[in-house]
TORPA-53775 format. One line per 2 residues: number of its first residue (from 1); for each residue x, y, z of N, C-alpha, C. Coordinates in pm, whole numbers, plus 50000, padded with zeros to 5 digits. Layout:
N
NUM	X,Y,Z,X,Y,Z,X,Y,Z ~ ...
END
This chain:
60
1	41697,58860,31166,41576,58782,31184,41465,58875,31232 ~ 41347,58865,31173,41236,58952,31208,41172,58908,31338
3	41157,59004,31430,41096,58977,31560,40989,59083,31583 ~ 40869,59045,31630,40766,59146,31654,40810,59246,31759
5	40783,59375,31734,40822,59479,31829,40727,59484,31948 ~ 40598,59459,31924,40498,59462,32030,40426,59327,32035
7	40376,59294,32152,40300,59172,32170,40163,59187,32105 ~ 40115,59080,32037,39982,59081,31976,39878,59064,32087
9	39784,59156,32095,39682,59150,32200,39588,59032,32173 ~ 39523,58988,32280,39431,58875,32263,39312,58913,32176
11	39269,59038,32182,39156,59082,32098,39194,59079,31951 ~ 39313,59126,31918,39358,59125,31779,39378,58982,31730
13	39435,58898,31814,39456,58758,31779,39324,58687,31755 ~ 39225,58711,31844,39096,58644,31831,39015,58695,31713
15	39032,58823,31677,38965,58875,31558,39014,58804,31433 ~ 39141,58772,31431,39198,58701,31317,39145,58558,31308
17	39111,58498,31421,39066,58359,31425,38915,58343,31416 ~ 38840,58450,31389,38694,58439,31388,38642,58345,31279
19	38717,58326,31172,38670,58244,31061,38712,58098,31076 ~ 38770,58061,31188,38814,57923,31211,38705,57836,31268
21	38582,57881,31270,38476,57809,31338,38442,57678,31268 ~ 38388,57586,31345,38349,57455,31293,38207,57467,31240
23	38185,57417,31120,38051,57422,31061,37993,57280,31061 ~ 37865,57265,31089,37806,57131,31088,37799,57076,30946
25	37802,56944,30929,37796,56888,30795,37660,56913,30731 ~ 37661,56936,30600,37539,56960,30526,37476,56825,30494
27	37363,56794,30557,37297,56666,30538,37174,56682,30450 ~ 37152,56586,30361,37035,56585,30274,36964,56451,30293
29	36832,56445,30274,36764,56316,30288,36793,56225,30168 ~ 36812,56099,30197,36832,56000,30091,36701,55985,30014
31	36704,55985,29881,36580,55972,29805,36513,55835,29820 ~ 36589,55733,29859,36532,55598,29872,36471,55576,30011
33	36550,55602,30117,36505,55566,30252,36478,55688,30341 ~ 36503,55808,30291,36477,55933,30363,36564,55952,30487
35	36671,55875,30502,36764,55894,30613,36861,56006,30575 ~ 36908,56086,30671,37004,56192,30638,37139,56133,30595
37	37196,56192,30490,37326,56148,30439,37402,56268,30384 ~ 37532,56252,30365,37612,56358,30305,37584,56363,30155
39	37578,56483,30097,37555,56491,29952,37671,56431,29873 ~ 37642,56368,29761,37739,56304,29671,37813,56189,29739
41	37748,56122,29836,37804,56005,29903,37701,55892,29900 ~ 37751,55769,29913,37663,55653,29922,37588,55660,30054
43	37461,55628,30054,37381,55629,30176,37428,55515,30266 ~ 37467,55545,30391,37514,55437,30478,37400,55347,30528
45	37276,55394,30517,37163,55317,30567,37117,55212,30465 ~ 37097,55255,30339,37045,55161,30239,37147,55123,30131
47	37260,55193,30121,37365,55158,30027,37340,55198,29884 ~ 37256,55298,29859,37229,55341,29722,37300,55472,29692
49	37327,55494,29563,37385,55618,29515,37326,55646,29378 ~ 37263,55761,29364,37198,55802,29239,37098,55697,29189
51	37023,55639,29283,36919,55544,29248,36966,55402,29224 ~ 37098,55377,29228,37150,55243,29204,37199,55182,29334
53	37183,55052,29350,37232,54981,29467,37383,54962,29449 ~ 37462,55022,29536,37607,55019,29524,37671,54934,29632
55	37615,54939,29752,37671,54870,29868,37572,54770,29923 ~ 37622,54658,29970,37537,54564,30043,37548,54601,30191
57	37436,54639,30252,37436,54682,30391,37380,54571,30478 ~ 37455,54536,30583,37408,54434,30676,37305,54495,30770
59	37197,54426,30790,37092,54475,30880,37121,54429,31021 ~ 37106,54520,31115,37138,54488,31254,37024,54417,31324
END
């Protein structure tokens, strides 16, 4: 069974994990209501997708 001969240092371990960072979601304005939304998703504010009404949204 393979066992490491030396302990991995924290610097070496952390260098390997540098690309694990969290990236914020890419938000675009909705063409109908100008609220931020995820690209290629139905707008949660007005319920439109590609100019068509897809969802009925209840107003608060």
